[in-house]
C-alpha positions in Angstrom: 29.3 34.2 18.7 30.9 31.6 20.7 29.1 29.9 23.6 29.2 31.8 26.8 28.3 30.2 30.4 27.6 31.8 33.7 29.6 29.4 36.1 29.6 31.1 39.4 27.3 33.6 41.3 27.5 35.6 44.5 25.6 38.3 46.4 25.4 40.1 49.6 22.2 40.9 51.4 20.3 43.9 50.3 19.3 46.5 52.7 20.7 49.4 54.7 24.1 47.8 55.4 27.1 49.0 57.3 29.8 47.7 54.9 31.4 50.1 52.5 30.8 49.9 48.9 34.2 48.1 48.4 33.5 45.7 51.1 30.1 44.8 49.5 31.7 44.2 46.1 34.4 42.0 47.6 32.0 39.9 49.6 29.8 39.4 46.6 32.8 38.6 44.3 34.5 36.2 46.7 31.3 34.3 46.9 31.1 33.9 43.0 34.7 32.9 42.8 34.3 30.2 45.4 31.1 29.2 43.7 32.7 28.7 40.3 35.9 27.1 41.9 38.1 30.0 40.3 39.6 31.5 43.3 43.2 30.5 41.9 42.3 31.2 38.4 43.7 34.1 36.3 40.9 36.3 35.1 41.1 38.3 31.7 38.8 41.1 32.6 36.9 42.8 35.5 33.7 44.6 34.6 32.0 46.5 37.3 28.5 48.1 37.4 27.7 51.2 39.6 25.1 53.9 38.8 26.8 56.8 40.7 29.3 55.9 43.4 31.1 59.1 43.3 28.0 61.0 44.6 26.5 58.2 46.8 29.9 57.4 48.6 32.6 59.9 47.3 34.3 56.9 45.9 35.3 56.7 42.3 37.5 54.7 39.8 35.9 51.6 40.9 37.1 49.3 38.1 40.8 49.8 38.9 40.2 49.9 42.7 38.4 46.6 42.7 41.0 45.0 40.3 43.5 45.9 43.1 41.4 44.7 45.9 40.6 41.4 44.4 44.2 40.6 43.3 43.3 41.0 39.5 46.1 43.3 38.5 47.3 43.5 35.6 44.0 42.3 34.1 41.8 44.9 32.3 39.0 46.5 34.4 36.1 48.6 33.2 33.0 50.4 34.7 29.8 50.4 33.0 27.0 52.9 33.7 23.4 53.0 32.0 21.5 53.9 35.0 19.6 51.2 37.0 20.3 48.9 34.1 24.0 49.3 34.5 24.3 45.6 36.0 22.7 44.0 32.9 24.8 46.2 30.6 28.1 45.1 32.3 27.0 41.4 31.9 26.2 42.2 28.3 29.9 43.6 27.8 31.3 40.4 29.5 29.3 38.1 27.4 30.4 40.1 24.2 34.0 39.8 25.2 33.9 36.2 25.9 31.6 35.4 22.8 34.2 37.1 20.7 37.0 35.1 22.0 38.9 38.0 23.6 38.6 36.6 26.9 37.9 33.2 28.6 37.1 34.3 32.2 35.6 37.4 33.1 34.0 38.6 36.6 31.1 41.0 36.7 30.3 42.9 39.9 27.2 45.0 40.4 27.4 47.3 43.4 25.7 50.5 44.9 26.0 52.0 48.4 23.0 54.4 48.7 22.4 54.8 52.1 25.3 57.3 52.9 23.2 60.1 51.9 19.7 60.9 53.1 16.6 60.2 51.2 16.2 63.8 49.7 19.7 63.5 48.4 19.4 60.0 47.1 16.2 61.1 45.1 18.1 64.2 43.6 21.1 61.9 42.7 18.7 59.3 41.0 16.8 62.0 39.3 19.8 62.9 37.3 19.0 60.0 34.9 15.9 61.8 33.8 15.7 64.7 31.3 16.9 67.9 32.8 15.4 70.1 30.1 11.9 68.3 30.3 11.5 66.8 33.5 13.8 67.5 36.6 13.9 71.3 36.0 10.1 71.3 36.9 10.4 69.0 39.9 9.9 65.6 38.4 11.2 62.5 40.1 11.1 58.8 39.1 8.1 58.4 41.5 6.3 61.2 39.8 6.7 59.8 36.2 5.6 56.3 37.6 2.6 57.9 39.2 1.6 59.6 35.9 2.1 56.2 34.1 0.0 54.4 36.6 -2.7 57.0 36.2 -2.9 56.8 32.5 -3.0 52.8 32.7 -5.9 53.1 35.2 -7.7 55.4 32.8 -7.0 53.3 29.7 -7.7 49.7 31.2 -9.7 50.2 34.3 -6.9 49.1 36.8 -8.1 49.6 40.3 -6.2 50.5 43.5 -6.9 47.2 45.0 -5.8 45.3 41.9 -2.5 47.3 41.9 -1.8 46.5 45.4 -1.7 42.9 44.4 1.7 43.4 42.9 3.6 44.6 46.1 1.5 41.9 48.0 3.0 39.2 45.8 6.5 40.8 46.0 6.7 40.9 49.8 5.2 37.2 49.9 8.1 36.1 47.8 10.7 38.3 49.6 9.6 37.1 52.9 11.1 33.7 51.8 14.3 35.3 50.5 17.2 35.3 53.1 19.0 38.3 51.2 15.8 40.5 50.6 15.7 44.0 52.0 12.0 43.5 53.2 11.1 40.0 54.5 7.6 40.7 55.8 4.3 40.0 53.9 2.0 42.8 53.5 -1.8 42.9 52.9 -3.8 45.0 50.3 -5.1 47.3 53.2 -1.6 48.0 54.4 -0.3 49.0 50.8 -3.3 51.1 50.3 -3.0 52.9 53.6 0.7 53.4 53.6 1.8 57.1 52.9 1.2 58.5 49.5 4.6 59.0 47.6 3.0 60.2 44.3 -0.6 59.9 43.9 -1.9 57.1 43.4 1.5 55.2 44.3 1.9 54.8 47.9 5.1 53.8 49.8 4.7 50.1 49.1 4.3 50.6 45.5 8.0 51.9 45.3 11.3 50.1 45.6 13.5 51.0 48.6 16.8 52.7 48.6 19.2 49.9 49.3 22.7 49.0 49.6 24.2 45.5 48.1 26.2 44.0 45.7 26.1 41.0 43.4 28.8 39.1 41.2 28.8 36.7 38.4 31.7 34.5 36.8 31.4 34.4 32.9 33.4 31.6 31.1 34.2 30.4 27.7 33.4 27.1 26.5 37.0 26.1 27.0 37.0 26.9 30.5 33.8 25.1 31.2 35.2 21.8 29.5 38.9 22.0 31.1 37.5 23.0 34.6 34.8 20.4 34.8 32.0 23.2 35.4 29.5 21.8 33.0 27.1 20.5 35.7 26.8 23.9 37.3 27.0 26.0 34.3 24.2 28.1 32.7 24.2 29.1 29.0 23.6 32.6 27.8 21.1 32.2 24.9 20.3 35.7 24.1 20.8 39.4 24.9 18.9 42.4 23.7 19.7 46.0 24.4 17.5 49.0 23.4 16.9 52.8 24.1 13.9 55.2 23.9 13.7 58.9 23.8 15.2 60.4 27.1 12.1 62.4 28.1 8.9 60.5 28.6 6.8 63.3 26.9 8.5 62.4 23.6 7.5 58.7 23.5 4.7 57.2 21.7 2.9 55.7 24.9 2.7 56.2 28.6 1.4 52.6 29.0 4.2 50.8 27.1 8.0 51.0 27.2 9.2 50.8 23.6 12.7 50.0 24.7 11.6 46.9 26.4 9.7 45.7 23.4 12.8 46.3 21.2 15.1 44.6 23.7 12.9 41.6 24.0 12.6 41.3 20.2 16.4 41.3 19.9 17.0 38.8 22.8 14.4 36.3 21.6 15.7 36.4 18.1 19.1 35.6 19.3 18.0 33.0 21.6 15.5 31.3 19.1 12.6 31.0 21.6 9.4 33.0 22.3 8.7 34.8 25.7 5.8 32.5 26.4 8.4 29.5 26.2 10.3 30.9 29.2 9.9 29.2 32.4 10.8 31.9 35.1 11.2 35.8 34.9 12.8 38.5 36.9 11.2 41.8 35.7 12.3 45.2 36.7 9.5 46.4 39.1 10.9 49.6 40.7 7.4 50.6 40.8 4.3 48.4 41.1 2.8 49.7 37.9 6.0 48.7 36.0 5.6 44.9 36.7 2.2 45.1 35.0 3.5 47.1 32.0 6.7 44.9 31.7 4.7 41.6 31.5 2.7 43.3 28.5 5.9 44.5 26.8 7.8 41.3 27.3 5.0 39.5 25.5 3.5 37.2 28.3 0.2 39.1 28.7 -1.9 41.1 26.1 -2.3 44.7 26.6 -4.4 45.6 29.6 -4.7 42.1 30.9 -1.5 41.4 33.0 -3.3 42.0 36.2 -5.7 39.1 35.4 -2.6 36.7 35.3 -1.6 38.2 38.6 -5.2 37.7 40.0 -5.3 34.1 38.8 -2.0 33.0 40.3 -0.3 32.5 37.0 2.8 34.6 37.8 3.1 32.9 41.3 6.0 30.8 42.1 3.9 27.8 41.3 2.1 29.3 38.4 2.7 28.9 34.8 4.6 32.1 34.3 6.5 32.8 37.5 7.3 36.5 37.7 9.8 37.8 40.5 10.0 34.8 42.8 13.1 36.7 44.3 10.6 39.5 45.6 11.8 41.7 42.8 13.0 45.1 43.4 10.2 45.9 45.5 11.0 43.4 48.3 14.5 42.1 47.5 15.7 45.7 47.1 17.2 47.9 44.6 20.9 49.1 44.9 20.8 50.5 41.4 24.1 49.2 39.9 23.7 45.7 41.5 20.1 45.1 40.2 20.8 43.6 36.9 23.5 41.3 38.2 21.3 40.2 41.1 18.4 39.4 38.7 20.8 37.2 36.7 22.3 35.5 39.8 18.7 34.9 41.1 17.7 33.0 37.8 20.9 31.2 37.6 20.0 29.7 41.0 16.5 29.0 39.8 18.0 27.0 36.9 20.3 25.1 39.1 17.4 24.2 41.3 19.3 26.0 44.1 16.9 29.0 44.8 15.7 29.2 48.6 13.0 27.2 49.7 9.4 28.4 49.0 10.6 30.4 46.1 12.2 27.8 43.9 10.2 27.2 40.6 9.7 23.7 39.6 12.3 22.4 37.1 12.7 25.6 35.0 14.9 25.1 31.9 15.1 28.8 30.6 14.9 32.2 32.3 14.5 35.9 31.2 15.7 38.9 33.0 14.6 42.4 32.2 16.4 45.5 33.6 15.5 49.2 33.2 17.7 52.1 32.9 16.8 55.6 33.4 12.9 55.8 33.5 12.1 53.5 30.8 14.8 54.4 28.3 17.8 52.1 28.5 16.6 48.5 28.6 18.5 45.1 28.7 16.8 41.8 28.4 18.8 38.5 28.9 17.7 35.0 28.3 19.6 32.0 30.0 19.4 28.3 29.6 20.0 25.4 32.2 23.3 23.8 31.4 23.5 20.3 29.9 
């Protein structure tokens, strides 16, 4: 594959926002275009990620709509959907197109506008990514499955409620320093423990919020980087891995490991030529607090059953040896599903540039890894990036 670079990034604030889905997508895209100094450039492709805009907003055909709104006509435009990993899948498509020499300049947009429906409707829409035959027909929700996973992990490895609460506490501590985060206030273990039960043992603070927001990335070929003088701000794509698992949780080999993550990491690290422990900063998909713990073990930066020890020792703090989710993660930054994977890549690009917000900038990172979950653990994308040189 030919070298592929990220040369521009943009993002809206995440939260319950007034802007429409198209306004959010335009805002993030214009910031990415300005950041990459490509406002006057001709783009070969537009790739947009959105999980379910038709039901959340009543607006469909987003790819063509955004090509028109951004003035990219007649460039090709495609919408990608792999559940909450849609953003990383859209980035994967852009990287493949540029790496194959089919395009030199591609914009990737991830967007979701979830607040136009009530909470019950949002849960119903999101549950459609689960198995109808084995799960949703019996009343299962993503939170219910996460609770089941948490209970099994507690049984197998002795994780306590207070220990699990350290994960959202860290997320909110980082999110409080992120000006674009949905939640920007710190929480205590006591507050996490005493918040309303969503699905036992998970409380409200164990669960990511229903968010609106958009993020955007400009992907460029080596030729564009050279000719446009963007080398000093470019970040190179080292590897991407993408894997699936059985749709229904009951058909998988384990409740405390997501095999699609293990496979995707294996592909990404092989392509990148580095091991997970050599990576300097991580953004892992923590839609529920238990998932950050499991993801750390599946990615390969903690032995089975021991991720919580790294969290307790501060190893995954911003100033630790293996910083995880300095942005605040999905739990605090927010989780507009189609935008999340793009936002993760945007966040680590800023980290590698040394341009992350004060208080959440990791010291001199050279490499970064993002991990994005689709469905409930059944469509994973892992991306590894390297600081430009």
